[in-house]
C-alpha positions in Angstrom: 59.7 31.2 150.9 55.9 31.1 150.9 53.9 30.5 154.1 51.1 28.8 152.1 53.4 25.9 151.2 53.3 22.9 153.5 56.2 20.4 153.5 55.3 16.8 154.4 57.6 13.8 154.6 57.0 11.1 152.1 57.2 8.7 155.0 54.2 10.3 156.6 51.5 7.6 156.2 48.6 10.1 156.6 49.4 11.9 153.4 48.5 8.8 151.4 45.1 8.7 153.0 44.5 12.3 152.2 45.8 12.0 148.7 45.3 8.4 147.6 46.5 9.3 144.1 50.0 9.5 145.4 52.1 6.4 145.3 54.4 6.0 148.3 57.4 4.5 146.5 57.3 7.2 143.8 57.2 9.9 146.5 60.2 8.4 148.2 62.1 8.5 144.9 61.3 12.0 143.7 59.8 15.2 145.1 56.0 15.5 144.6 53.8 18.5 145.0 50.1 18.7 145.1 48.7 22.0 143.9 45.5 23.6 145.2 43.7 22.2 142.2 45.1 18.7 143.3 47.3 18.5 140.2 50.4 16.4 141.0 53.8 17.8 140.0 56.9 15.6 140.1 60.6 16.3 140.1 61.7 19.4 138.1 58.1 20.3 137.5 58.0 21.3 141.1 61.0 23.6 140.6 59.4 25.1 137.5 56.0 25.7 139.3 57.7 27.3 142.4 59.9 29.5 140.2 56.8 31.0 138.6 54.8 31.3 141.9 57.1 32.5 144.6 57.5 36.2 145.0 61.0 37.4 144.2 61.8 34.3 142.1 58.9 34.8 139.7 60.3 38.0 138.4 63.3 36.1 137.0 61.4 32.9 136.0 61.2 34.0 132.4 65.0 33.4 132.2 64.3 29.7 132.6 61.5 29.6 130.0 63.6 28.3 127.1 65.6 25.2 126.2 68.8 26.3 128.0 66.7 27.2 131.1 65.1 23.8 131.1 68.5 22.2 131.0 69.7 24.3 133.9 66.6 23.4 136.0 67.0 19.7 135.2 70.8 19.8 136.0 70.2 21.5 139.4 67.3 19.2 140.2 69.5 16.2 139.4 72.2 17.4 141.7 69.6 17.9 144.5 68.4 14.3 143.9 71.9 13.0 144.1 72.3 14.7 147.5 69.0 13.4 148.7 69.9 9.8 147.7 73.2 10.1 149.5 71.4 11.3 152.6 69.2 8.2 152.5 71.9 5.6 152.2 71.2 2.7 154.5 74.3 0.6 153.7 76.1 1.9 156.8 79.0 3.5 154.9 78.0 7.0 155.9 77.7 7.6 159.7 76.8 11.3 159.1 73.8 10.6 156.9 70.3 10.9 158.4 68.5 7.6 158.8 64.7 7.1 158.7 
């Protein structure tokens, strides 16, 4: 993707010391991104930002810059969220799901 991106787990306590404006519970519930300008993007805003910034994807990002495109981004983000939530289940029903 982009070597300038840094992915950090929302469970990493040090991230909240470096960026005190982040709220741990909110970060555990939805993806967050801090831009170089320290602007915080949440959920589908992250997808939109990356679509316009990443080489290769940015050339096609204009296809998503309308109402239908926003619905598509929101739909795909929601599906990713559902998968993330399933992977974090702690009720013991899923032995294949990662636990942390």
